[in-house]
C-alpha positions as CSV (number, residue, x, y, z in Angstrom):
1,M,6.6,14.2,-13.3
2,K,6.9,10.4,-12.9
3,Y,9.9,8.5,-14.1
4,A,10.5,4.7,-14.3
5,V,13.9,3.3,-13.4
6,S,14.6,0.2,-15.5
7,S,18.4,-0.1,-15.3
8,G,21.4,1.0,-13.2
9,S,23.7,-0.3,-10.6
10,L,24.3,0.0,-6.9
11,K,27.9,0.0,-5.7
12,V,28.7,-0.7,-2.0
13,E,32.2,-0.4,-0.6
14,A,32.6,-2.3,2.7
15,R,35.8,-1.8,4.7
16,S,37.2,-3.9,7.4
17,K,40.5,-4.6,9.2
18,V,40.8,-7.9,7.3
19,H,39.9,-6.8,3.8
20,D,37.9,-4.3,1.8
21,T,35.1,-5.5,-0.5
22,T,33.4,-3.7,-3.3
23,T,30.1,-5.2,-4.5
24,V,28.0,-4.2,-7.4
25,W,24.3,-5.1,-7.8
26,S,23.2,-4.7,-11.4
27,K,19.5,-5.3,-11.5
28,I,17.6,-2.3,-10.2
29,A,14.1,-1.1,-10.9
30,G,11.9,1.7,-9.4
31,S,10.1,4.9,-9.8
32,V,10.7,8.6,-9.2
33,D,8.1,11.2,-8.7
34,A,9.7,14.7,-8.9
35,D,8.9,18.2,-10.0
36,P,11.8,20.5,-10.5
37,E,9.7,23.4,-9.1
38,A,8.9,21.4,-5.9
39,I,12.0,19.2,-5.5
40,D,11.5,19.1,-1.7
41,Q,8.4,17.0,-2.3
42,A,10.2,14.4,-4.5
43,R,9.7,10.7,-3.7
44,A,11.3,7.6,-5.1
45,T,11.3,3.9,-4.6
46,F,14.1,1.5,-5.8
47,T,14.0,-2.3,-5.7
48,V,17.3,-4.2,-5.9
49,D,17.5,-7.8,-7.0
50,M,19.9,-9.0,-4.3
51,T,20.6,-12.2,-6.2
52,V,22.4,-10.4,-9.1
53,F,25.7,-9.1,-7.8
54,D,29.5,-9.3,-8.2
55,A,31.9,-8.9,-5.3
56,G,35.0,-9.3,-7.5
57,D,35.7,-13.0,-7.1
58,W,33.9,-16.3,-6.6
59,L,34.9,-16.7,-2.9
60,K,33.5,-13.3,-1.9
61,N,30.4,-14.0,-4.0
62,K,29.9,-17.3,-2.2
63,K,30.4,-15.8,1.2
64,L,27.9,-13.0,0.5
65,R,25.3,-15.3,-0.9
66,S,25.4,-17.2,2.4
67,D,25.5,-14.0,4.6
68,F,22.5,-12.4,2.8
69,D,20.3,-15.5,3.0
70,L,19.0,-14.8,-0.4
71,D,16.3,-17.5,-0.3
72,K,14.6,-15.4,2.4
73,H,15.7,-12.0,1.2
74,P,15.9,-11.9,-2.6
75,T,15.1,-8.2,-2.9
76,A,15.9,-5.0,-1.1
77,T,13.7,-1.9,-1.3
78,F,14.9,1.7,-0.7
79,E,12.6,4.7,-0.4
80,L,13.5,8.3,-0.8
81,R,11.2,10.1,1.6
82,A,12.7,13.6,1.9
83,V,14.9,15.9,0.0
84,K,16.4,19.0,1.6
85,D,19.1,21.6,1.3
86,V,18.9,21.5,-2.5
87,V,20.4,24.6,-4.2
88,R,19.4,25.3,-7.8
89,T,22.4,26.4,-9.9
90,G,20.8,26.7,-13.4
91,D,17.6,26.5,-15.4
């Protein structure tokens, strides 16, 4: 079965000795190909628009925009290539 991902969010919590930062990216798209009877063969691809995020305040946002070099890297792509150790608990 194929599914389209058209909304969602990605939350990243980064910790350091100076301060912790929680950043949320809110523009995600992708696709999932999964069969409940063969979940070990599931595959998925997610694309995150790196330019649409909130780190909690304007200073953190400004710093992250600079650090990410968004002109060169406006998107990030994640691929699910393997699923293992899944235990079915119901129908």
